[in-house]
C-alpha positions as CSV (number, residue, x, y, z in Angstrom):
1,M,-82.1,212.8,-190.5
2,R,-78.1,212.7,-190.0
3,I,-76.5,216.0,-191.2
4,V,-73.0,216.5,-192.0
5,S,-71.9,220.9,-192.1
6,L,-68.7,221.8,-193.6
7,V,-69.9,225.6,-193.3
8,P,-69.1,227.1,-189.9
9,S,-72.0,229.5,-190.0
10,L,-74.6,227.0,-191.2
11,T,-73.7,224.6,-188.5
12,K,-74.8,227.4,-186.0
13,S,-77.8,228.4,-188.5
14,L,-79.1,224.1,-188.0
15,F,-78.8,224.5,-184.2
16,D,-80.7,227.2,-184.1
17,L,-83.6,225.9,-186.2
18,G,-83.8,223.1,-184.4
19,C,-81.5,220.8,-184.7
20,T,-80.2,218.2,-182.2
21,S,-76.5,216.7,-182.0
22,D,-78.2,213.7,-183.1
23,E,-79.4,215.1,-186.2
24,V,-75.9,217.2,-186.6
25,V,-73.3,214.3,-186.8
26,G,-70.2,216.2,-188.3
27,R,-68.7,218.8,-188.6
28,T,-65.3,221.3,-189.2
29,P,-62.6,222.5,-186.3
30,W,-64.5,226.1,-187.1
31,C,-67.9,225.2,-186.3
32,I,-67.6,226.7,-182.7
33,H,-71.0,227.9,-182.0
34,P,-73.2,226.7,-180.2
35,A,-70.4,225.7,-178.0
36,E,-72.6,223.6,-175.8
37,H,-74.4,221.6,-178.9
38,V,-71.0,221.5,-181.3
39,S,-68.9,219.6,-178.4
40,N,-71.2,216.2,-179.2
41,V,-70.5,216.4,-182.9
42,V,-67.5,214.6,-184.7
43,V,-65.1,216.9,-186.6
44,V,-64.6,215.3,-190.4
45,G,-62.1,217.8,-191.3
46,G,-61.7,221.1,-192.6
47,T,-64.0,223.3,-194.6
48,K,-60.8,223.1,-197.4
49,T,-59.6,219.8,-196.4
50,P,-62.7,217.5,-195.4
51,N,-61.8,214.0,-194.5
52,L,-64.3,211.9,-197.2
53,G,-63.5,208.9,-195.4
54,K,-64.6,210.5,-191.9
55,I,-67.8,211.9,-193.8
56,E,-68.8,208.7,-195.0
57,R,-68.7,207.0,-191.7
58,S,-70.8,209.4,-190.1
59,K,-73.5,208.3,-192.3
60,P,-74.8,211.5,-193.4
61,T,-78.5,211.5,-195.5
62,L,-77.3,215.6,-196.0
63,I,-74.1,217.5,-196.4
64,V,-74.4,221.0,-196.2
65,L,-71.6,223.0,-198.3
66,D,-71.0,226.6,-199.4
67,R,-69.7,227.4,-203.1
68,D,-66.8,229.4,-201.9
69,E,-65.9,227.8,-198.9
70,N,-65.9,224.2,-199.5
71,P,-64.2,222.3,-202.5
72,L,-66.2,221.5,-205.5
73,E,-64.5,217.7,-205.0
74,V,-66.5,217.5,-202.0
75,Y,-70.1,218.0,-204.0
76,Q,-68.8,215.8,-206.7
77,W,-68.0,213.0,-204.4
78,A,-71.4,213.6,-202.3
79,Q,-73.4,213.3,-205.7
80,S,-71.4,209.8,-206.7
81,K,-72.0,208.3,-203.6
82,N,-76.2,209.5,-204.0
83,I,-76.1,212.1,-200.5
84,E,-78.2,214.5,-200.5
85,T,-76.5,217.9,-200.9
86,F,-77.3,221.7,-199.7
87,V,-75.1,224.7,-201.1
88,C,-75.4,227.6,-200.1
89,H,-74.1,230.6,-202.4
90,L,-74.7,234.1,-200.9
91,K,-74.1,237.5,-202.0
92,H,-76.0,239.9,-199.6
93,P,-78.1,239.5,-196.3
94,R,-81.2,240.1,-198.4
95,D,-80.3,236.7,-200.0
96,V,-80.6,235.1,-196.4
97,P,-84.2,234.5,-195.8
98,S,-85.0,232.5,-199.0
99,M,-82.1,230.7,-198.1
100,L,-83.1,229.9,-194.5
101,K,-86.4,229.0,-195.5
102,E,-85.0,226.3,-198.2
103,L,-82.8,224.8,-195.7
104,G,-85.7,225.0,-193.4
105,S,-88.0,222.6,-195.8
106,H,-84.9,220.1,-196.0
107,I,-84.6,219.2,-192.5
108,G,-88.2,219.7,-191.3
109,K,-88.0,223.0,-189.3
110,N,-89.7,225.4,-191.3
111,E,-91.3,226.8,-188.5
112,Q,-88.1,228.3,-187.2
113,A,-87.2,228.9,-191.0
114,D,-89.7,231.3,-191.1
115,Y,-88.8,233.3,-187.4
116,Y,-85.6,234.0,-188.8
117,S,-86.3,234.9,-192.3
118,N,-88.9,237.6,-190.9
119,G,-86.5,239.1,-188.7
120,I,-84.0,239.3,-191.0
121,Q,-86.2,241.1,-193.5
122,K,-87.2,243.1,-190.7
123,A,-83.8,244.5,-189.8
124,L,-83.0,245.1,-193.1
125,E,-86.1,247.3,-193.4
126,S,-85.5,249.4,-190.2
127,I,-82.1,250.5,-191.6
128,P,-82.6,254.1,-192.4
129,A,-82.1,255.0,-196.2
130,I,-78.8,256.8,-196.8
131,Q,-78.2,259.4,-199.2
132,I,-74.8,260.2,-198.8
133,R,-73.3,256.7,-198.8
134,P,-69.2,256.5,-197.2
135,V,-66.7,254.8,-198.9
136,V,-65.4,251.9,-196.8
137,L,-63.3,248.8,-197.2
138,P,-63.9,246.0,-194.9
139,L,-60.2,244.6,-194.4
140,I,-60.0,240.5,-193.5
141,W,-56.4,239.9,-194.0
142,H,-52.6,241.5,-193.2
143,E,-49.7,240.9,-194.9
144,P,-50.7,241.3,-197.5
145,L,-53.7,243.4,-196.9
146,M,-57.0,242.0,-198.2
147,A,-60.3,243.3,-198.5
148,V,-63.5,241.8,-199.0
149,S,-65.6,243.3,-202.8
150,P,-68.8,244.7,-202.8
151,E,-70.4,241.2,-204.4
152,K,-69.5,238.8,-201.6
153,Y,-71.2,238.6,-198.1
154,A,-69.2,240.4,-196.1
155,G,-69.1,243.2,-198.6
156,G,-72.7,243.2,-199.0
157,I,-74.0,243.8,-195.3
158,I,-71.8,246.3,-195.0
159,E,-73.8,248.2,-198.0
160,A,-77.0,246.9,-196.5
161,I,-76.5,249.0,-193.4
162,G,-75.9,252.2,-195.4
163,F,-72.1,252.3,-196.3
164,K,-70.5,252.2,-199.8
165,V,-67.9,249.1,-200.7
166,P,-65.5,249.8,-203.8
167,R,-64.5,247.1,-206.3
168,L,-61.1,247.3,-206.8
169,E,-60.7,244.5,-209.4
170,E,-62.6,243.1,-211.7
171,G,-63.2,239.4,-212.2
172,G,-61.1,238.1,-209.3
173,T,-61.5,236.1,-206.2
174,G,-63.5,238.8,-204.6
175,Y,-60.7,239.0,-202.1
176,P,-58.5,241.9,-203.7
177,I,-55.0,242.7,-202.2
178,V,-55.0,246.3,-201.3
179,S,-52.3,249.0,-201.6
180,A,-52.2,252.6,-199.6
181,R,-52.4,254.2,-203.5
182,Q,-55.6,252.3,-204.4
183,I,-57.3,253.8,-200.5
184,V,-56.4,256.9,-201.9
185,E,-57.1,256.4,-205.7
186,N,-60.5,255.0,-204.5
187,Q,-61.4,257.9,-201.9
188,I,-61.9,255.4,-199.3
189,E,-63.0,257.3,-196.3
190,G,-62.9,254.7,-193.7
191,L,-61.2,251.4,-192.8
192,L,-63.3,248.3,-191.1
193,L,-60.7,246.3,-189.2
194,S,-62.5,242.5,-189.1
195,S,-61.5,240.2,-185.8
196,E,-61.5,237.4,-188.2
197,P,-60.0,235.7,-190.2
198,H,-57.1,237.8,-189.5
199,E,-58.0,239.5,-185.9
200,F,-56.6,242.9,-186.7
201,A,-55.8,245.4,-183.8
202,L,-56.5,248.9,-183.8
203,A,-52.8,249.7,-184.5
204,E,-52.6,247.9,-187.5
205,G,-55.3,249.9,-189.1
206,E,-53.8,253.2,-188.0
207,A,-50.5,252.2,-189.4
208,I,-51.9,251.5,-192.8
209,C,-54.1,255.2,-192.4
210,D,-50.4,256.6,-191.4
211,E,-49.1,255.3,-194.7
212,V,-52.2,256.9,-196.5
213,E,-51.8,260.2,-195.2
214,S,-48.3,260.3,-195.9
215,I,-48.7,259.9,-199.7
216,S,-52.2,262.2,-199.9
217,G,-52.5,264.4,-196.9
218,F,-56.0,262.9,-196.3
219,R,-56.2,260.2,-193.3
220,P,-59.0,257.7,-193.1
221,W,-60.5,256.8,-190.3
222,C,-60.4,253.1,-189.0
223,E,-63.0,251.3,-186.9
224,C,-62.6,247.2,-185.7
225,V,-65.9,245.2,-186.2
226,N,-66.8,241.8,-185.3
227,G,-65.7,239.3,-187.7
228,E,-68.8,236.7,-187.1
229,D,-71.2,240.0,-187.7
230,L,-69.2,240.4,-191.0
231,T,-69.5,237.0,-192.3
232,W,-71.3,234.3,-190.9
233,M,-74.5,234.1,-192.4
234,G,-77.6,232.4,-191.9
235,T,-79.3,232.7,-188.6
236,T,-76.3,235.0,-187.5
237,T,-77.6,237.6,-190.2
238,M,-80.8,238.6,-188.1
239,R,-78.5,240.0,-185.1
240,A,-75.3,240.5,-187.1
241,I,-77.5,243.7,-189.0
242,S,-78.3,245.6,-186.3
243,C,-75.2,245.0,-183.9
244,L,-73.0,246.5,-187.1
245,Y,-75.2,249.5,-187.5
246,E,-75.4,250.2,-184.1
247,A,-71.5,249.9,-184.0
248,L,-70.8,252.4,-187.2
249,K,-73.9,254.3,-187.1
250,H,-72.0,257.2,-186.1
251,R,-70.0,257.0,-189.1
252,L,-72.8,257.3,-191.2
253,P,-74.2,261.5,-192.5
254,T,-76.8,262.6,-190.1
255,Q,-80.2,261.8,-191.7
256,Q,-82.5,265.3,-191.9
């Protein structure tokens, strides 16, 4: 099998499931894990701007895509060339186990896929039930300030560990531009500052909190979080659930 992956988190998942650099033959420059393996894989362009010529020269038998990350035209091109595709579209970590099993079936790695699928399910089940869920906003970009909605994977994993992510817009892209006034109006208690795609500094979060406090008298808290834990779906999900919970559990109400 010859696989081109245009999804960084799924490139890592392919190697975690047991693929080698003889099988994964194309990637994006943001496919950086596992470093010792991806260094041997040809870069065929970015997630949004893949080079179809380079992909074709890689002679793939499977192209791995994500509906949100990759252009529809790449999928349509693969179909026109009769190249098999695997298209991921996840909204919550609870969707990951079935996705990994499907991917494992595509690439003949069922046993490894079952290992990660079961591990993710156990990680989700290990999170204590939260009766009163603090309202938090995962921030992913600065100037303009942008957040993630609950229907996106990053919002879903934050809700899975016990928080509530507000829906700031109906429809839209799922990545709303945010104002201090909206933070006040939605009674947001905490801001989660992702390390990617924008690498937030704590000082940037505190400046946003200053603005919120100046117009409302209430000051939200803010915490820096690992962007890969927040957005890298797939095998990373198993570790990310517990890592995010451990990093943020002091912000959750004490369970009786």
